[in-house]
C-alpha positions as CSV (number, residue, x, y, z in Angstrom):
1,M,123.6,-46.7,-70.6
2,R,127.0,-48.9,-68.2
3,F,125.0,-52.1,-68.5
4,V,122.5,-54.2,-70.3
5,C,120.1,-56.7,-69.3
6,R,120.6,-59.9,-70.8
7,A,118.4,-62.2,-69.2
8,K,116.9,-64.4,-71.8
9,V,113.0,-63.9,-70.3
10,H,113.6,-60.4,-69.9
11,L,115.3,-60.2,-74.3
12,D,112.4,-62.2,-75.2
13,V,109.8,-59.5,-74.8
14,D,108.5,-57.4,-77.3
15,G,108.4,-54.0,-77.3
16,T,104.6,-53.3,-76.6
17,A,104.6,-55.7,-73.3
18,T,106.0,-53.1,-71.1
19,G,103.3,-51.0,-69.5
20,A,103.6,-46.8,-70.0
21,N,104.7,-46.8,-66.1
22,V,107.3,-49.3,-66.9
23,S,110.7,-47.9,-67.3
24,P,113.5,-49.8,-69.6
25,V,115.9,-47.8,-67.4
26,T,117.0,-48.2,-63.8
27,I,120.1,-48.1,-61.8
28,N,122.5,-50.8,-61.7
29,D,126.0,-50.9,-59.7
30,G,125.4,-46.8,-58.9
31,T,124.8,-46.3,-62.4
32,W,122.3,-46.2,-65.5
33,A,121.1,-49.3,-66.5
34,Y,118.9,-50.7,-70.0
35,C,116.4,-53.5,-69.3
36,P,114.5,-54.0,-73.0
37,A,111.5,-55.6,-70.4
38,G,112.2,-53.0,-67.9
39,A,111.6,-55.9,-65.3
40,G,112.5,-54.8,-61.6
41,S,114.4,-58.2,-60.8
42,D,116.2,-61.0,-61.9
43,H,118.6,-59.1,-64.4
44,D,121.5,-60.7,-66.0
45,W,123.4,-57.5,-66.2
46,E,126.5,-57.3,-68.6
47,A,128.8,-54.3,-68.1
48,I,129.5,-52.5,-71.9
49,D,130.8,-49.1,-72.7
50,P,128.9,-46.3,-72.0
51,V,126.4,-45.3,-74.5
52,S,123.3,-43.2,-74.7
53,L,120.1,-44.7,-74.9
54,A,118.9,-44.1,-78.2
55,D,122.3,-45.9,-79.1
56,L,121.3,-48.6,-76.9
57,K,118.0,-49.4,-78.6
58,L,119.9,-49.0,-82.2
59,I,122.0,-51.7,-81.4
60,Q,119.5,-53.7,-80.1
61,V,117.1,-53.7,-83.7
62,A,120.3,-54.5,-85.3
63,R,121.6,-58.1,-82.8
64,P,119.0,-59.6,-84.3
65,R,119.5,-59.6,-87.6
66,E,123.0,-60.6,-87.4
67,A,122.6,-63.2,-85.0
68,A,120.5,-64.1,-87.8
69,T,123.2,-63.9,-90.6
70,E,125.3,-65.8,-88.4
71,D,123.2,-68.3,-87.8
72,S,122.6,-69.1,-91.6
73,R,126.7,-69.2,-92.1
74,S,126.7,-72.5,-89.8
């Protein structure tokens, strides 16, 4: 993956909300991109260092914990 969608509406979708026929993987700017909601439009793409889909999913799981830790320090 080279892009990940950071649109808040797409990040707030739980893993069960996407249908079986909806893929979280798409093409943006001629390369692979990931949207956790599997949405077809209204993305907020962020360029990232190349990463496999499996590793990207691990990062997505870890981020909420990191954010919660940072919030509790404030």
